[in-house]
C-alpha positions in Angstrom: 42.2 48.2 69.8 45.2 50.8 71.3 42.9 53.5 72.2 40.0 51.3 74.1 43.7 49.8 75.9 44.3 53.3 76.8 40.7 53.9 77.8 41.7 51.1 80.6 44.8 52.5 81.5 43.0 55.1 82.7 40.8 53.7 84.8 44.1 52.2 86.6 45.8 55.0 87.0 46.3 56.7 90.5 44.9 53.8 92.2 41.8 54.5 90.3 41.4 50.7 89.5 41.2 49.4 93.2 38.5 51.9 94.2 35.6 50.2 93.4 33.4 53.4 94.3 34.8 55.2 90.9 33.5 52.6 88.7 30.2 53.3 90.4 30.3 56.8 90.2 31.4 56.3 86.5 28.9 53.7 85.7 28.1 56.0 82.7 31.7 55.3 81.5 31.7 51.3 82.0 29.0 51.3 80.0 29.7 52.8 76.8 33.1 50.8 76.9 30.7 47.7 76.7 32.4 45.5 79.1 31.7 41.7 77.6 32.1 43.2 74.4 35.9 44.7 75.7 37.1 41.6 78.1 36.8 39.6 74.3 38.1 42.2 72.2 41.1 40.0 71.2 39.0 37.0 69.6 36.9 39.5 67.5 40.4 41.0 65.8 39.7 39.9 62.3 41.8 37.0 60.6 42.8 38.5 57.8 44.6 41.4 60.0 47.0 38.9 61.6 47.9 37.4 57.6 48.7 41.2 56.3 51.9 43.3 56.5 50.9 45.2 59.9 50.4 42.2 61.3 53.2 42.6 64.4 51.0 46.0 65.0 48.1 44.1 65.3 49.8 41.6 67.5 51.7 44.2 70.3 48.2 45.8 69.9 46.6 42.9 71.0 49.3 42.4 73.6 49.1 46.4 75.2 45.6 45.8 75.9 45.3 42.5 77.5 48.1 44.0 79.8 45.8 47.3 80.4 42.6 44.8 81.2 44.9 43.6 83.8 46.3 45.9 85.1 42.6 47.2 85.6 39.7 45.2 87.5 37.4 44.9 84.8 35.8 41.3 84.7 37.7 38.8 82.8 36.1 35.5 81.5 37.7 32.7 82.4 37.0 31.8 78.2 38.9 34.9 77.7 41.7 34.3 80.2 42.6 31.6 77.9 42.4 33.1 74.9 44.4 36.1 76.4 47.2 32.8 77.3 46.7 31.1 73.7 47.5 34.5 72.1 50.5 35.3 74.6 51.8 31.5 74.2 51.8 32.6 70.1 53.1 35.4 70.3 55.7 34.6 72.5 57.5 32.5 69.4 57.3 35.0 67.2 61.2 35.8 65.9 60.7 39.8 66.3 62.1 41.4 70.2 59.9 43.9 70.4 56.7 41.2 70.2 58.3 39.1 72.6 59.3 41.4 75.2 55.8 43.2 74.4 54.4 39.1 75.2 56.3 39.1 78.3 55.0 41.8 79.8 51.2 40.9 79.1 51.9 37.6 81.1 53.4 38.9 83.7 50.4 41.2 84.2 48.2 38.1 83.8 50.4 36.9 86.3 49.8 39.8 89.3 46.2 39.1 89.0 45.7 35.3 87.7 47.5 32.1 89.4 49.2 31.0 86.3 51.2 28.3 88.3 49.7 25.1 87.1 51.2 25.9 83.6 54.9 26.5 85.2 55.8 23.2 84.4 53.9 23.2 80.8 55.9 26.6 79.9 59.2 25.5 81.3 59.7 22.7 78.4 59.7 25.4 76.1 63.3 26.3 77.5 64.2 23.3 76.0 66.4 22.1 72.9 63.4 20.3 71.4 61.9 23.6 71.1 62.7 26.1 68.8 65.4 29.5 69.1 62.7 31.7 68.4 60.5 29.9 71.2 63.2 29.5 73.4 64.5 32.9 73.4 61.1 34.2 74.0 60.4 32.2 77.9 63.7 32.8 78.4 62.7 36.7 78.1 58.9 35.6 79.7 59.5 34.2 82.6 61.3 37.3 84.2 58.7 38.6 84.0 56.2 35.7 84.7 54.8 35.6 88.9 54.5 32.4 90.0 54.9 29.8 93.4 57.8 28.2 90.7 60.0 30.3 91.8 62.8 27.4 92.8 62.1 25.2 89.3 62.4 28.3 87.0 65.9 29.1 88.2 67.4 25.7 88.0 65.4 26.2 84.5 67.4 29.3 83.2 69.7 27.9 84.6 70.3 25.1 82.7 69.5 27.3 79.9 72.8 29.6 80.4 75.3 26.7 80.7 73.7 24.4 78.1 71.9 26.3 75.2 74.0 27.2 72.0 72.0 30.4 71.5 73.6 33.4 72.6 70.0 35.6 72.9 68.5 32.2 74.5 71.6 32.6 77.0 71.4 36.5 77.5 67.3 36.6 78.2 68.1 33.8 80.2 70.7 36.3 82.2 68.3 39.1 82.1 65.1 36.8 84.2 67.1 36.0 86.6 68.4 39.6 87.0 64.2 40.4 87.1 63.5 37.5 89.3 66.5 38.0 92.1 65.6 41.5 92.4 61.7 40.4 92.6 62.9 37.9 95.6 64.0 40.9 97.1 61.5 43.5 97.0 59.0 41.2 98.4 60.7 39.2 100.9 59.5 36.3 99.6 61.4 32.7 100.4 65.2 32.7 100.2 67.3 32.3 97.1 69.6 29.7 99.3 67.3 27.2 99.8 68.2 23.7 98.2 67.6 23.1 94.6 64.1 20.8 93.7 66.6 18.1 92.2 68.9 17.7 95.4 72.1 19.0 93.3 73.0 21.9 96.2 72.4 25.0 97.1 70.3 27.2 94.1 72.5 30.3 95.2 75.7 29.0 94.2 74.4 27.3 91.1 73.6 30.9 90.5 76.2 32.7 91.1 78.0 30.0 89.8 76.2 29.9 86.8 76.4 33.9 85.9 80.3 34.3 86.2 81.1 31.8 84.3 79.2 34.2 81.9 81.7 37.0 82.1 84.4 35.0 80.1 81.6 34.7 77.5 83.7 35.8 74.2 81.6 34.0 71.8 81.8 35.3 67.5 79.5 35.3 64.5 78.7 36.7 61.8 77.2 39.9 63.9 80.7 40.4 65.5 81.4 39.9 69.5 78.3 39.0 70.6 79.3 37.4 74.0 79.6 40.8 75.1 75.3 40.6 75.1 76.2 37.5 77.6 79.0 39.6 79.3 77.0 42.5 80.2 74.0 40.8 81.0 76.3 38.7 83.4 77.4 42.6 84.5 74.2 43.1 85.4 72.4 40.2 86.7 75.3 40.1 89.6 74.0 43.1 91.4 71.1 41.8 93.3 72.6 38.5 93.3 75.4 40.0 95.9 72.8 39.3 98.7 73.4 35.9 97.9 77.0 36.1 97.1 79.4 33.3 99.0 82.3 35.0 99.9 85.1 32.5 98.6 84.3 33.6 95.2 84.3 36.9 95.9 88.0 37.6 94.6 87.2 36.1 91.4 84.5 38.0 90.8 86.3 41.0 91.0 88.6 40.0 89.0 86.7 39.3 86.3 84.7 42.6 86.9 88.3 44.4 86.9 88.9 42.5 83.6 86.1 43.9 82.1 86.2 47.3 83.2 89.6 47.8 81.0 87.5 46.1 77.8 87.4 47.8 74.6 83.8 47.9 74.2 81.9 51.2 75.9 79.1 49.0 76.9 81.1 46.4 79.0 83.4 49.1 80.8 80.4 50.9 81.7 78.5 47.4 83.0 81.3 46.0 84.9 81.8 49.7 86.3 78.5 50.1 87.6 78.3 46.4 88.7 81.8 46.9 90.9 80.1 50.0 92.3 77.0 48.3 93.3 79.2 45.6 95.6 78.1 45.9 99.3 81.5 46.6 101.6 80.5 44.0 104.0 80.8 40.7 101.5 83.8 41.3 100.0 87.2 39.5 101.3 89.3 41.6 103.7 91.9 41.0 101.1 90.1 42.1 98.0 89.8 45.5 100.2 92.9 45.8 100.8 93.4 45.1 97.1 90.7 47.8 95.9 92.5 50.0 98.2 95.9 49.9 96.7 94.0 50.5 93.5 93.6 53.9 94.6 96.6 54.3 96.1 98.3 53.5 93.3 95.9 55.7 90.5 96.6 58.8 93.0 100.3 58.3 93.3 100.4 58.5 89.3 97.9 61.6 89.1 100.3 63.3 91.8 
C-alpha cells in the first residue's frame, strides 16, 4: 500500500497531477495501476491485519495512501470517498498521537479535494464532553487541517474546548488548530476573523485572543509533570498569526505575560516566548509598551557595559 501510495504521490510532484496531458502520454502507467482497484484499496485490506500487532502500521499506511490519492487527480468514486471518511473518523479515535496526526493530514487533503462542509456540524459535536478524551484530542487536532466554509463555527468550538475541556492535550491541540486556521486565513485572504460570533456573543477575534492569552498562565500539573507547559508553548505559537487582529488594549497584558515566560526555567518555554516576542509588529504595540521595551534594552546595554 505504501509503495502504491508513493507511485500516486509521484504523480502529484512538480504539478504533474494538474497536467491532464501527463495521464494521456503515460496511459500505460495508469493501466498498470488499475485505477478501479487502487481507489478502493483501503477497503480491501484484510480484516485480520486490523487486529494484528502491526495494525497501527497498516492504519498509517492506509492514511498515507488516502492522502496521496486525494492529492492526485486519479478518480475517487463516491463510495470510496465515504470509506475514506469512515477510516479517518475511526483513526482519529485511536489513542496514538502519530495516528491522529496522520488522520488530520488525510482529512485536510480530502477537504482540499472535496467539499466536506456538510459534515462539519456532526464532527464539531466530537469536541463536546460526551465524547471520549481520545476522540476529543483527535478532532481538536483535525480541525486545524480541515478546510470548510464554517470557519467561524469551528473557531468558536475550539475556543470552547480551550476554555472548558479538562484534558490538557485537547486544549493544546485546539490551540495548535487555531494557529493553523488563522495562518491559513491570512494567506488565503478570506473573510476577516473580526466578523460577529455565530452565537451573537460579540467579536470573534476578541474571543479567540482572550482564550489564547489566558493559556499563557496555565501551570497545570499531573503525574507527567508540568503539562501546563504544553499549553503555554502552544499559546505562544498561536499568538503569532493572531497579531493581525490584536486588540491594542490587551497589548500590554500580553507583552507582560510573554516577558514572564521568556525568563522561565524551561528552555522550550523560553524559546517559544522569545520567538513570539520577536514576531510582534511594532505598529500593533502601544506606545508605552515600545518605550518599556526600549528601556529594557537600554538597561541591558548599560549592564553589559
